[in-house]
Each structure stands twice: as structure tokens, then as C-alpha cells.
N, C-alpha and C positions, 0 to 999 in steps of 0.2 A: 725322435726316432723310437718305435718301439721297442720293448726288450725282448718280448716273443712274437711269435708269430700268431696272425687271428686266422682260423679255420673256419670255412662255413659251418654253421650247426643245423640249419634248416634249410632243405631245399625248397624251391617257392615254383609254381604253377599257377599264373593268373591267367584270367580269361573273360573277356568282355566283348559283347558287340559295340559298333561303332553307336555313336547318337542318334536319337532319333530326330535328329536338325541337324540341317548341312550348318556348316561354319567355314569360312575362308580364312580365317585369321590365323596367322603363323605365329603371332606375338603375344595375345591376348584372348584366348577364345573363351565363347560364353556357353559351348554345347561341348560339352568333352564326355568321356566314359571312362572313370577312376577303374584302373585294371587292379591295383594293390596298392599299397603302403609298405614301405619298406620297413623293417625288423629294428629293435632299438640300436644296434650295433651297427647298422647300414643292410643294405642288400646290393649284391652284383646280379647283374642281369647278362644272361650268356648269349641269349636268342630271342628272339620275337618274329613269329609268326605271321603274317597276314594270310586271309582264307576267304573268299566268297560261301556265303553257304545259301545263296539263293540268285538268282537273276540279278545281274548289275551291270551298269554302264558306267564307261570309263571316268575315272577320277582319282583323287589322292585320299590317304589317309593318313594324318601325321599325328608322328607320336612325340610327347611332353614329358619332360621331369617337371614336377610341380612340388615348388619349397611350403607351400601353404600360402604364400602371397603372389607369386609370378609362375608363369608358364615360361619353360624354356624348351622350342623345337630340339629335340636331339640331334646329333651329327649323322644326316644318312635318314632320318626321321619322316622324311615324306616319302610315301610309296604309292606307286603309279599301281591302279589298279584296272586291269583290262576290262572291258568289257567281257561279259562271261553270261551263258545260258547252261541253267542249270542241266544234268543230263544224268539217266541213271544209268549209261554205258562206261561212263569215263569220270575220272576223280576229279575233282575241283581244283585249278593251279594254286599251288602254295608260294608266296612270295617269305625266303628266309633270309632274316638279316642277323647275322652274327658280331657278338663284340668283344674284344678285348678288356675294357676300358668302361663300360657302363656301370655306373656303380651310383645309387641314390645312399647319401650318406649319412642318415640318419631318420628316427620313426616321423619327421615331421615333410620327409619328401613320399612322394609318390609317382606312379607311371600312368599316362591319361593319354587317351586317342581323341580324335575327332576326325569328321569326315566331311569333305567337302563338296559332293552332290547329292541331291535331296533325294535321288532315284535310288540311292545305296544306302538308304537310313535303315539300320537295323539290319543289315544283310551283307556285312564283313565281321568275320571272326577274328579277334588279335589276340594274340596268346603269347605271354612271356616267360620265358623259363633262368632259372638262375639258383641263387643260394641267399639266405640270409646269415650274416654273423652274429 
């Protein structure tokens, strides 16, 4: 048990488009986009937003924690992306995921995303907000 509390030292905001190749694996994806790597003392992710930034078809975006050798689909980390046509008069829909306990424990861990539908490659933005320790 720690003798003193740990406070977040550095806010993080990581951004990335889903990869340019679709990948349907939920356990060993080979086509991912890394959003960011945890700080040396770990990083807590509070929110992940998924936003279409172009015309997309229905599919899934999968969000993984990666420990340097294996990918782990995070709880509630498979996000449905509804079919969407870009508009100049209405904002794109944003799916907001919030977390109380999503922690990347050390700098060997990172957050990565994949996409299940080839029609959505590089057209969905994933943003993660949190803080490093």
C-alpha cells in the first residue's frame, strides 16, 4: 500500500484515426492505430470519444489496451458506428465513453484502436482524455 497519494501530473489528450485497413480480430488485431503510450507512473483514461469525420457505413471501432506483447479489448471497448453522411449543417454524432477505472499501469502500455469495416478506414476519429502519473 502506498504511503502517499499519487496525483496526476500531466493531462493527456490522444487523437488518432482508425487504421487504413479493416481488422475484425478482438484478441490479436494486426491493423491498429496507437493513440498514445502511458507515462512512466501510468496513465488513467477518463473519456474516449468516437466521431465519424467523413461519410461512413455501419461498423465497429474496437479499443484495446496493449502491454507491449498482447492486445486486450477494454470493457465496453467495442463501439458501434452508425452509418453517417457528412453534412455542412449538422454536427457529426459523437459516442462518448467514460471510465472510472481504465488505467494503463506503466510506460510499456498503450491505447490502440482498430476498425471492422473497410468502408470506414481513416474516417473515424478516436480521442482519449486522461492524465499521467
